[in-house]
Wavefront OBJ file of the C-alpha trace (Angstrom):
o trace
v 165.530 -71.716 39.555
v 162.921 -71.020 42.238
v 162.974 -73.140 45.373
v 159.220 -73.539 44.881
v 160.000 -75.994 42.078
v 161.641 -78.326 44.624
v 158.812 -78.446 47.150
v 157.928 -81.994 48.187
v 154.274 -82.765 48.783
v 152.541 -85.443 50.819
v 154.036 -88.236 52.915
v 157.485 -89.604 52.127
v 158.289 -93.265 52.712
v 161.803 -92.945 54.090
v 163.398 -95.944 55.824
v 162.771 -95.892 59.586
v 165.423 -94.933 62.106
v 164.711 -96.522 65.466
v 166.372 -96.449 68.864
v 165.506 -99.624 70.760
v 166.701 -99.823 74.355
v 165.940 -102.109 77.235
v 166.939 -104.426 80.031
v 169.653 -107.027 79.470
v 168.678 -110.273 77.797
v 165.192 -109.191 76.771
v 165.855 -109.722 73.063
v 166.881 -106.369 71.569
v 169.555 -107.833 69.289
v 167.341 -110.771 68.300
v 164.592 -108.336 67.335
v 166.961 -106.381 65.096
v 168.379 -109.577 63.579
v 164.919 -110.164 62.080
v 164.906 -106.816 60.274
v 165.382 -106.870 56.480
v 168.899 -108.109 55.557
v 170.698 -106.612 58.572
v 174.385 -105.992 59.097
v 175.537 -105.409 62.671
v 178.244 -102.973 63.752
v 179.145 -104.410 67.174
v 180.676 -102.260 69.883
v 180.250 -104.953 72.546
v 180.784 -108.691 72.498
v 177.329 -110.271 72.579
v 176.306 -111.606 69.172
v 177.743 -115.114 69.394
v 174.374 -116.793 69.905
v 172.506 -114.739 67.314
v 172.321 -115.690 63.642
v 173.426 -112.507 61.879
v 176.077 -110.858 59.719
v 178.388 -108.480 61.529
v 181.607 -106.549 61.193
v 184.442 -107.402 63.603
v 184.069 -105.977 67.089
v 184.801 -102.232 66.997
v 187.406 -101.188 69.536
v 187.636 -97.503 68.617
v 185.473 -94.706 67.263
v 187.508 -94.743 64.043
v 186.740 -98.435 63.540
v 183.044 -97.788 64.051
v 183.103 -94.994 61.464
v 185.115 -97.159 59.064
v 182.306 -99.735 59.109
v 179.769 -97.069 58.204
v 182.004 -95.722 55.440
v 182.400 -99.223 53.998
v 178.626 -99.574 53.790
v 178.429 -96.157 52.137
v 181.219 -96.654 49.588
v 181.010 -100.329 48.638
v 178.341 -102.319 46.843
v 176.367 -104.687 49.084
v 172.909 -106.185 49.560
v 172.272 -105.171 53.182
v 169.070 -103.254 53.843
v 169.442 -102.546 57.567
v 172.362 -101.238 59.611
v 172.380 -102.053 63.336
v 174.686 -100.461 65.910
v 174.881 -102.740 68.950
v 175.158 -100.972 71.271
v 175.058 -97.184 71.543
v 176.199 -97.043 75.156
v 179.294 -99.097 74.395
v 179.765 -96.913 71.323
v 179.634 -93.913 73.647
v 182.573 -95.398 75.561
v 184.527 -95.436 72.285
v 183.626 -91.793 71.688
v 184.707 -90.864 75.210
v 188.015 -92.688 74.688
v 188.468 -90.801 71.408
v 187.935 -87.455 73.143
v 190.226 -88.394 76.040
v 192.992 -89.397 73.650
v 192.700 -86.092 71.795
v 193.132 -84.098 75.020
v 195.432 -86.478 76.897
v 192.812 -86.864 79.628
v 192.159 -89.854 81.869
v 188.377 -89.384 81.900
v 185.725 -87.562 79.886
v 185.031 -85.350 82.918
v 188.641 -84.090 82.814
v 188.904 -83.598 79.039
v 189.756 -80.064 77.890
v 189.889 -78.824 81.470
v 186.609 -80.294 82.640
v 183.428 -78.317 83.353
v 181.456 -80.417 80.868
v 183.704 -79.625 77.906
v 184.449 -83.303 77.341
v 180.781 -84.091 76.802
v 180.465 -81.112 74.456
v 183.352 -82.472 72.369
v 181.712 -85.909 72.427
v 178.649 -84.394 70.756
v 180.832 -83.484 67.768
v 181.529 -87.171 67.180
v 177.905 -88.118 67.761
v 177.026 -85.673 64.982
v 179.590 -87.366 62.722
v 178.017 -90.730 63.493
v 174.514 -89.442 62.788
v 175.675 -87.859 59.530
v 177.101 -91.205 58.374
v 173.868 -92.976 59.319
v 171.845 -90.302 57.522
v 173.787 -90.937 54.319
v 173.116 -94.669 54.534
v 169.426 -93.969 55.024
v 169.064 -91.287 52.364
v 171.487 -92.528 49.717
v 171.446 -96.305 50.266
v 167.868 -96.633 51.487
v 168.930 -98.495 54.622
v 166.870 -98.908 57.771
v 168.778 -97.612 60.831
v 168.447 -99.535 64.103
v 170.272 -98.322 67.201
v 170.383 -100.590 70.268
v 171.068 -99.375 73.798
v 170.833 -100.708 77.318
v 168.436 -99.142 79.798
v 169.101 -97.207 82.959
v 166.742 -96.044 85.687
v 166.879 -92.284 86.222
v 165.004 -89.876 88.516
v 162.602 -87.574 86.709
v 161.111 -84.387 88.113
v 157.750 -83.644 86.526
v 156.531 -80.128 87.420
v 152.933 -81.401 87.272
v 153.417 -84.358 89.629
v 155.684 -85.824 92.282
v 159.184 -87.000 91.226
v 159.459 -90.583 89.983
v 161.958 -93.007 88.444
v 161.770 -94.069 84.801
v 163.695 -96.055 82.205
v 165.822 -94.183 79.652
v 168.626 -95.124 77.236
v 171.936 -95.626 79.053
v 173.625 -92.566 77.546
v 174.807 -89.166 78.729
v 171.838 -86.802 78.779
v 173.159 -84.655 75.914
v 173.738 -87.626 73.615
v 170.419 -89.093 74.724
v 168.533 -85.934 73.741
v 170.324 -85.724 70.380
v 169.720 -89.340 69.365
v 166.129 -89.517 70.594
v 165.338 -86.362 68.657
v 166.947 -87.669 65.444
v 165.265 -91.056 65.518
v 161.688 -91.581 64.343
v 160.978 -93.779 67.346
v 162.492 -94.518 70.741
v 161.136 -97.807 72.065
v 161.628 -99.606 75.376
v 162.088 -103.389 75.162
v 160.982 -104.962 78.434
v 158.543 -107.409 79.975
v 154.881 -106.858 80.639
v 155.149 -107.383 84.392
v 157.784 -106.017 86.725
v 159.008 -103.420 84.210
v 158.710 -100.548 86.638
v 161.068 -102.335 89.037
v 163.495 -103.507 86.361
v 162.678 -107.168 86.957
v 163.882 -109.581 84.273
v 161.409 -112.363 84.971
v 157.660 -112.495 84.519
v 155.400 -111.436 81.696
v 155.677 -111.544 77.939
v 158.259 -109.472 76.096
v 156.906 -106.163 74.839
v 157.841 -102.815 73.328
v 156.635 -99.696 75.101
v 156.173 -97.092 72.397
v 154.817 -93.886 73.936
v 156.160 -91.824 76.846
v 154.851 -92.517 80.325
v 155.862 -92.442 83.972
v 157.582 -95.772 83.261
v 159.888 -94.796 80.409
v 161.276 -92.435 77.816
v 159.637 -93.314 74.506
v 158.196 -91.737 71.361
v 157.163 -92.667 67.848
v 156.052 -90.961 64.647
v 154.177 -93.996 63.362
v 151.037 -94.021 65.532
v 152.260 -97.185 67.231
v 150.083 -97.914 70.290
v 151.415 -97.844 73.822
v 152.390 -101.538 73.912
v 153.060 -104.080 71.153
v 154.725 -107.524 71.198
v 158.510 -107.599 71.029
v 158.831 -109.067 67.542
v 159.760 -107.582 64.190
v 156.540 -108.525 62.371
v 154.413 -106.669 64.938
v 156.647 -103.605 64.707
v 156.855 -103.708 60.909
v 153.076 -103.638 60.646
v 153.006 -100.067 61.950
v 156.108 -98.937 60.050
v 154.495 -99.981 56.758
v 151.032 -98.602 57.538
v 152.427 -95.158 58.269
l 1 2 3 4 5 6 7 8 9 10 11 12 13 14 15 16 17 18 19 20 21 22 23 24 25 26 27 28 29 30 31 32 33 34 35 36 37 38 39 40 41 42 43 44 45 46 47 48 49 50 51 52 53 54 55 56 57 58 59 60 61 62 63 64 65 66 67 68 69 70 71 72 73 74 75 76 77 78 79 80 81 82 83 84 85 86 87 88 89 90 91 92 93 94 95 96 97 98 99 100 101 102 103 104 105 106 107 108 109 110 111 112 113 114 115 116 117 118 119 120 121 122 123 124 125 126 127 128 129 130 131 132 133 134 135 136 137 138 139 140 141 142 143 144 145 146 147 148 149 150 151 152 153 154 155 156 157 158 159 160 161 162 163 164 165 166 167 168 169 170 171 172 173 174 175 176 177 178 179 180 181 182 183 184 185 186 187 188 189 190 191 192 193 194 195 196 197 198 199 200 201 202 203 204 205 206 207 208 209 210 211 212 213 214 215 216 217 218 219 220 221 222 223 224 225 226 227 228 229 230 231 232 233 234 235 236 237 238
């Protein structure tokens, strides 16, 4: 049979896959708790004050993957999977790599020279593959939460500046931001450039700027309110 018979035409309404990162306490988990029928896979202890369904706290990479496999293999009514958070999940991946090589730190794994981070990417790919199956085969929305860090950025067309980015190793950061349909910064309207927690309404920054790493494939404007209904409006329209 010719591959031409399998060509897909026009737009496809696949469930969104979003990476939402930001400063502590801004409301990232609360935002995701308002997504359609969410189930949280927690890698850090911080959901006690949020009304949501969640698996037990994951304390290893294998436990995190077991949660994803359960959602893939068993019948359930959840429509959204939330990993909270990626940076704590990265710690589990690093521990997994260190255990495999008998190393005390990811920098020393497999003799060092960046090999530990290369091995970590293998497990990130496994995680993404499991999430892809939930999205493609179960029709689940994928929401990935991360904390923010401030990193120096050298722009060849301007002077160097600092910006927000997800609190992940640069290789994992590039992989996950590329895979996701949107990378959004949760912050406050005022004081964001300085990392201030107080002042201003809570917002999502949705396009890249000197302030932050961001992107989206949904034509979301630069800034929208930090609430699920505002975000969903653009996900549905596009």
